[in-house]
C-alpha positions as CSV (number, residue, x, y, z in Angstrom):
1,X,-30.5,-86.8,-19.9
2,X,-26.9,-87.8,-19.0
3,X,-24.1,-85.9,-20.7
4,X,-20.3,-86.0,-20.4
5,X,-18.7,-83.0,-18.6
6,X,-15.2,-82.0,-17.5
7,X,-15.5,-84.0,-14.3
8,X,-17.2,-87.1,-15.7
9,X,-20.9,-87.2,-16.3
10,X,-23.5,-84.6,-15.7
11,X,-27.1,-85.5,-15.0
12,X,-29.5,-83.2,-16.9
13,X,-33.0,-83.5,-15.6
14,X,-35.6,-80.9,-16.4
15,X,-38.4,-80.4,-13.9
16,X,-41.2,-78.6,-15.6
17,X,-42.8,-75.7,-13.7
18,X,-41.6,-76.9,-10.3
19,X,-38.6,-76.9,-8.0
20,X,-36.7,-80.2,-7.7
21,X,-37.5,-82.1,-4.5
22,X,-34.1,-81.4,-2.9
23,X,-32.9,-83.1,0.3
24,X,-33.9,-80.9,3.3
25,X,-30.9,-79.1,4.7
26,X,-31.8,-80.4,8.2
27,X,-32.2,-84.1,7.0
28,X,-30.5,-86.8,9.1
29,X,-30.3,-90.5,8.1
30,X,-32.5,-93.1,9.8
31,X,-30.8,-95.1,12.5
32,X,-30.9,-98.2,10.3
33,X,-28.9,-96.4,7.6
34,X,-26.3,-95.2,10.1
35,X,-26.1,-98.7,11.6
36,X,-25.7,-100.3,8.2
37,X,-22.7,-98.0,7.4
38,X,-21.0,-98.5,10.7
39,X,-21.5,-102.3,10.5
40,X,-20.3,-102.5,6.9
41,X,-17.2,-100.4,7.5
42,X,-16.1,-101.2,11.1
43,X,-12.4,-100.3,10.2
44,X,-13.2,-96.9,8.8
45,X,-13.3,-94.1,11.2
46,X,-15.4,-91.4,9.5
47,X,-17.5,-88.5,10.7
48,X,-21.2,-89.1,10.1
49,X,-22.0,-85.4,10.3
50,X,-19.4,-84.7,7.6
51,X,-20.9,-87.4,5.4
52,X,-24.4,-86.1,5.8
53,X,-23.4,-82.5,5.3
54,X,-21.4,-83.3,2.1
55,X,-24.3,-85.5,0.7
56,X,-26.8,-82.7,1.3
57,X,-24.5,-80.1,-0.1
58,X,-23.8,-82.1,-3.2
59,X,-27.5,-82.8,-3.9
60,X,-28.2,-79.0,-3.7
61,X,-25.2,-78.0,-5.8
62,X,-26.2,-80.5,-8.5
63,X,-29.9,-79.8,-8.1
64,X,-30.5,-83.5,-7.6
65,X,-34.0,-84.2,-6.4
66,X,-34.9,-87.4,-4.5
67,X,-38.2,-88.7,-3.3
68,X,-38.3,-88.6,0.5
69,X,-38.5,-92.4,0.7
70,X,-35.3,-92.7,-1.4
71,X,-33.0,-90.3,0.4
72,X,-31.7,-92.8,3.0
73,X,-31.0,-95.4,0.3
74,X,-29.2,-92.9,-1.9
75,X,-27.1,-91.7,1.1
76,X,-26.0,-95.2,2.1
77,X,-25.2,-96.1,-1.5
78,X,-23.1,-92.9,-2.0
79,X,-21.2,-93.1,1.2
80,X,-20.6,-96.8,0.8
81,X,-19.1,-96.2,-2.6
82,X,-16.8,-93.5,-1.2
83,X,-15.7,-95.7,1.7
84,X,-15.1,-98.7,-0.7
85,X,-12.4,-96.6,-2.4
86,X,-10.8,-95.3,0.8
87,X,-8.2,-97.0,3.0
88,X,-9.3,-98.2,6.4
89,X,-8.6,-95.9,9.3
90,X,-9.5,-92.2,9.6
91,X,-11.5,-91.3,6.5
92,X,-12.3,-87.8,5.3
93,X,-15.4,-88.0,3.1
94,X,-14.4,-85.0,1.0
95,X,-10.6,-84.9,0.8
96,X,-10.5,-82.8,-2.4
97,X,-13.2,-81.1,-4.3
98,X,-12.5,-82.8,-7.7
99,X,-12.2,-86.3,-6.3
100,X,-15.4,-86.0,-4.2
101,X,-17.5,-84.7,-7.1
102,X,-16.3,-87.5,-9.2
103,X,-17.1,-90.0,-6.4
104,X,-20.6,-88.7,-5.9
105,X,-21.4,-88.4,-9.6
106,X,-20.2,-91.9,-10.2
107,X,-22.3,-93.3,-7.3
108,X,-25.5,-91.7,-8.7
109,X,-24.9,-93.4,-12.0
110,X,-24.3,-96.8,-10.5
């Protein structure tokens, strides 16, 4: 189910006879999720649209399916782990492709 790959770990989940329940491309986090991130990281200036867009894109690229009731929690957890590793101030969520993929994959395994 989880295998080592060139960038860290790869999640291999087979969904029999159905498409994975991917995050909708027009998904937006609940206000409570946004508030939690802003309150938890008051000294980080990050673009919420960039964070949401990168989260959705990553889920689609990796074919990661999430139940609708778990999307907000997964989003907050992933963005929190990225922000925990970034210095305060202006934060670019996806500064480089390799680092961001490693961050997101690590956060799903946490």
